[in-house]
C-alpha positions in Angstrom: 89.1 200.7 141.9 89.7 197.9 144.3 88.9 194.3 143.4 86.5 192.4 145.6 88.3 190.2 148.1 87.9 186.5 147.7 88.7 184.0 150.4 91.0 181.2 149.5 89.2 177.9 149.1 90.6 174.6 150.3 90.7 171.8 147.7 87.5 169.9 147.8 86.9 166.3 147.4 84.6 167.1 144.4 87.3 169.0 142.6 89.8 166.2 143.3 87.2 163.7 142.0 88.4 161.1 144.5 85.6 158.6 144.2 86.6 155.2 145.6 84.5 153.2 143.2 87.2 152.5 140.5 89.8 151.4 143.0 87.3 149.4 144.9 86.2 147.6 141.7 89.9 147.0 140.9 90.4 145.3 144.3 87.3 143.2 143.9 88.2 142.0 140.4 91.7 141.0 141.5 90.3 139.0 144.3 88.1 137.0 141.9 91.3 135.4 140.6 93.8 135.4 143.5 93.1 135.3 147.2 94.9 138.3 148.7 94.2 140.6 151.7 94.3 144.3 152.1 97.7 144.1 153.8 99.1 143.0 150.4 96.8 144.6 147.9 96.6 148.1 149.4 100.4 148.7 149.4 100.6 147.5 145.8 97.8 149.9 144.7 99.3 152.7 146.7 102.6 152.1 144.9 100.9 152.3 141.6 99.3 155.7 142.5 102.5 157.1 144.0 104.8 155.8 141.2 106.7 153.5 143.5 107.7 149.8 143.4 107.0 146.8 145.6 109.1 144.0 147.1 107.0 140.9 147.6 108.2 138.1 149.8 106.8 134.7 150.6 107.3 131.0 150.0 107.1 129.7 146.4 103.8 128.7 145.0 101.6 131.3 146.8 100.6 133.2 143.6 103.0 136.1 143.2 103.1 135.6 139.4 99.4 135.2 139.2 98.8 138.3 141.3 101.1 140.4 139.0 99.4 139.1 135.8 96.0 139.7 137.2 96.8 143.3 138.2 98.1 144.0 134.7 95.0 142.5 133.0 92.7 144.4 135.3 94.4 147.7 134.3 94.9 146.7 130.6 98.6 147.2 131.0 101.6 145.5 129.5 103.2 142.7 131.5 106.6 141.1 131.4 108.4 138.7 133.7 112.2 138.6 134.3 113.6 135.5 135.9 116.8 136.7 137.7 119.7 134.3 137.7 123.4 134.5 138.5 124.4 134.8 134.8 121.8 137.4 133.9 123.5 140.5 132.3 122.3 144.1 132.4 121.6 144.0 128.7 119.2 141.1 129.3 117.1 143.4 131.4 117.3 146.9 129.8 118.1 145.9 126.2 121.0 146.4 123.8 122.0 148.0 120.5 122.3 145.7 117.5 123.6 146.3 114.0 121.0 145.9 111.3 122.9 144.8 108.3 120.1 145.2 105.8 119.5 148.8 106.9 123.2 149.6 107.7 122.4 151.2 111.1 122.3 150.5 114.8 119.0 149.9 116.4 118.0 149.7 120.1 116.2 146.5 121.0 114.3 147.1 124.3 114.6 144.6 127.0 111.8 143.2 129.2 112.0 146.2 131.5 110.1 148.2 128.9 106.6 147.3 130.0 104.1 148.7 132.4 104.1 146.0 135.1 107.3 144.0 135.4 107.7 141.0 137.6 111.3 140.8 138.7 111.4 137.3 140.0 114.0 136.4 142.7 116.1 139.5 142.5 118.5 138.2 145.1 119.8 135.6 142.7 121.5 138.0 140.3 124.8 139.9 140.5 125.2 143.3 142.0 125.9 144.8 138.6 122.6 143.6 137.1 120.6 144.5 140.2 122.1 148.0 140.3 121.1 148.4 136.6 117.5 147.6 137.4 117.4 149.8 140.5 118.8 152.7 138.6 116.0 152.3 136.0 113.4 152.1 138.7 114.7 155.4 140.1 115.3 157.3 136.9 112.4 155.7 134.8 114.8 155.6 131.9 117.8 153.6 130.7 121.0 154.8 128.9 122.5 152.4 126.4 125.5 153.5 124.3 125.1 157.1 125.3 121.4 157.3 124.3 118.7 157.6 127.0 115.4 155.7 126.5 112.3 156.5 128.6 110.5 153.6 130.2 106.8 153.0 130.0 104.2 155.0 132.0 102.7 153.9 134.2 105.7 151.7 135.4 105.6 149.3 138.3 108.2 146.8 139.4 106.9 143.9 141.5 110.1 142.2 142.7 110.1 138.9 144.6 112.6 137.6 147.1 112.6 134.0 148.3 113.2 134.2 152.0 113.6 130.4 152.5 116.3 129.3 150.1 119.6 131.0 150.4 121.9 128.8 148.2 123.1 130.8 145.2 121.6 134.1 146.4 123.1 137.5 147.2 122.1 139.8 150.0 120.2 142.9 149.0 121.9 146.1 150.3 120.0 148.4 152.5 120.3 151.2 149.9 118.7 148.9 147.4 115.8 148.1 149.7 115.1 151.8 150.0 114.2 151.9 146.3 111.1 150.0 147.0 108.2 152.0 148.3 106.6 149.0 150.0 107.5 145.6 151.2 104.8 143.0 151.6 104.6 139.3 152.4 102.3 137.1 150.4 101.1 134.2 152.6 99.0 131.2 152.0 95.5 131.6 150.5 92.4 131.4 152.7 90.8 128.0 153.3 88.0 128.4 150.7 90.4 129.7 148.0 92.8 126.8 148.6 90.0 124.2 148.5 88.9 125.6 145.2 92.4 124.9 143.9 92.1 121.4 145.2 88.8 120.9 143.3 90.6 121.9 140.1 89.2 125.4 139.6 91.4 126.9 136.9 93.0 130.2 137.8 94.1 130.6 134.2 90.4 130.3 133.0 89.4 132.9 135.6 92.2 135.2 134.5 91.2 134.9 130.8 87.7 136.0 131.7 88.8 139.2 133.5 87.8 142.4 131.9 89.9 145.6 132.4 88.5 147.8 135.2 90.8 150.8 134.5 92.8 151.8 131.6 96.3 153.4 131.5 94.9 156.9 130.9 92.5 156.6 133.9 95.3 155.3 136.1 97.6 158.2 135.1 94.8 160.7 135.8 94.5 159.2 139.3 98.2 159.4 139.8 98.2 163.1 138.8 95.7 163.8 141.7 97.8 162.2 144.4 100.0 165.3 145.2 96.8 167.3 145.7 95.6 165.2 148.6 96.0 167.4 151.6 98.2 166.8 154.7 97.4 168.9 157.7 100.1 170.2 160.1 98.7 168.0 162.9 99.0 164.9 160.8 102.5 165.9 159.7 103.5 166.4 163.4 102.3 162.8 164.1 104.3 161.5 161.3 107.4 163.3 162.5 107.0 162.0 166.0 107.0 158.4 164.6 110.1 159.2 162.6 111.8 160.6 165.7 110.8 157.6 167.7 112.6 155.3 165.2 115.7 157.3 165.4 115.9 157.4 169.2 114.8 153.8 170.0 117.6 151.9 171.8 117.2 148.8 169.6 117.5 150.8 166.3 120.8 151.4 164.5 119.4 153.6 161.7 115.9 155.1 161.8 113.7 156.6 159.2 115.4 159.0 156.8 113.8 162.2 155.5 113.4 160.5 152.0 111.7 157.5 153.6 109.4 159.8 155.6 108.4 161.6 152.3 107.7 158.2 150.7 105.5 157.3 153.7 103.5 160.6 153.3 103.0 159.8 149.6 101.8 156.3 150.4 99.4 157.7 153.0 98.0 160.1 150.3 97.4 157.0 148.2 95.6 155.3 151.1 93.3 158.4 151.4 92.6 158.1 147.7 91.6 154.5 148.0 89.1 155.6 150.7 87.9 158.5 148.5 89.2 161.2 150.7 91.0 164.4 149.7 93.0 164.6 153.0 95.2 162.3 155.0 94.2 160.9 158.4 96.6 159.4 161.0 94.9 156.1 160.3 96.2 156.2 156.7 99.7 156.6 158.0 99.2 153.7 160.5 97.6 151.4 157.9 100.4 151.7 155.4 103.3 152.3 157.8 104.3 148.7 158.4 104.7 148.1 154.6 106.5 151.3 153.9 108.7 151.8 156.9 109.5 148.2 158.0 112.3 147.7 155.5 113.8 151.1 156.2 114.4 150.7 159.9 117.5 148.7 160.8 117.9 147.1 164.2 121.2 146.7 166.0 120.5 143.0 166.2 120.0 142.7 162.4 116.5 141.3 162.8 113.2 142.3 161.1 112.0 145.7 162.2 108.4 145.5 161.1 107.0 144.5 164.5 108.8 147.4 166.1 107.4 149.8 163.5 103.9 148.5 164.2 104.4 149.1 167.9 105.7 152.7 167.4 102.8 153.5 165.1 100.4 152.3 167.8 102.0 153.9 170.8 102.9 157.3 169.3 100.2 159.8 170.4 98.1 161.6 167.9 97.5 165.2 168.9 95.0 166.8 166.5 
C-alpha cells in the first residue's frame, strides 16, 4: 500500500517565530542610555545572534564602556572589563591554577574572560602572546590551562576596543587577528540632543541603574538557535558571490574576501533578517551589514582603509533575482 505523497514545505516565518519585537525593544532600551545609531548597534546585535565578536573603534570618551554595560544589563548577562596593557599576562585574562593549602589540591581560578559580555579595552596595547591567547579563546570558546579545558560562558561576546588616535606603546593587530572579529564598527560622537543632556548633568549611571532586562540568556540562546534556519536563496547567494569575486579582482586590492569571511557575511545577513522579523535573507541585508563585516577583511595594496571600497562594490554589483 503506497503512502500518500506530501509536498515539502518551506520553513515559514511562523515556525521560525522570527518576531522583531524583542530585538526592537532591546535596541530602544539601549538607546535610552547611550546615543548610538543602527550602523553600530545592528552589527553588535548580529554578532550576538551569530556567536561572533566585535571590534569597536573611536576616540576616547564616546561611550564604548557604557554601551557594553548597557547591553549586558538589557540582556541580564554577566559583564567584565579587561584593560589591556603591555605587561598583561595570558593568565590575567584566562585565569590560572592555584594550590589550595587547606584543601591540599589545585583549583582553577577563572579569569575575567569567563563572562557573557567582555569588554577588551585597547587590545592593541598588549603583547602578541596575550592577544593570541584571547583570540584563541574567542575562536574555541574554551581555554586550556595546565592540560585541562574549561568551557567559556554561553552566550559569549567580546567587544574589543582599539584607539585609532594614540599609537605610542601600541602594537599592530595582524590581519589574521582582525579576521576573528565578525564585525568592525566605529563609535562616533553622540547626537546633539544626547550631548547637550550630558552637559546639563543628566546621569548616565542613573539611567543605567533604572534599566530593566529586555531579554534573558535563555531567550537569547533560543534566538541564536534559529539563525541557521533563516533561508538563503540561490539568487541571493549568487549576488554575494559576485561581490566576493569583485573584491578579489579589483586592481586596488591585494587580498579579497576569503571563503571563511564570505560565510561570516552570510551568517551576519541572516542576523539582519532576524532583526527585521524575516525568515529569509534579502540582498539589502547583505548590503546593510556588508561594510561592518567585510571592511576589515579586504586589504588594499596601498595599505589604506577598505571600507569605502566595499561600500561601493556593494552598491555597484548588480542584483539578479
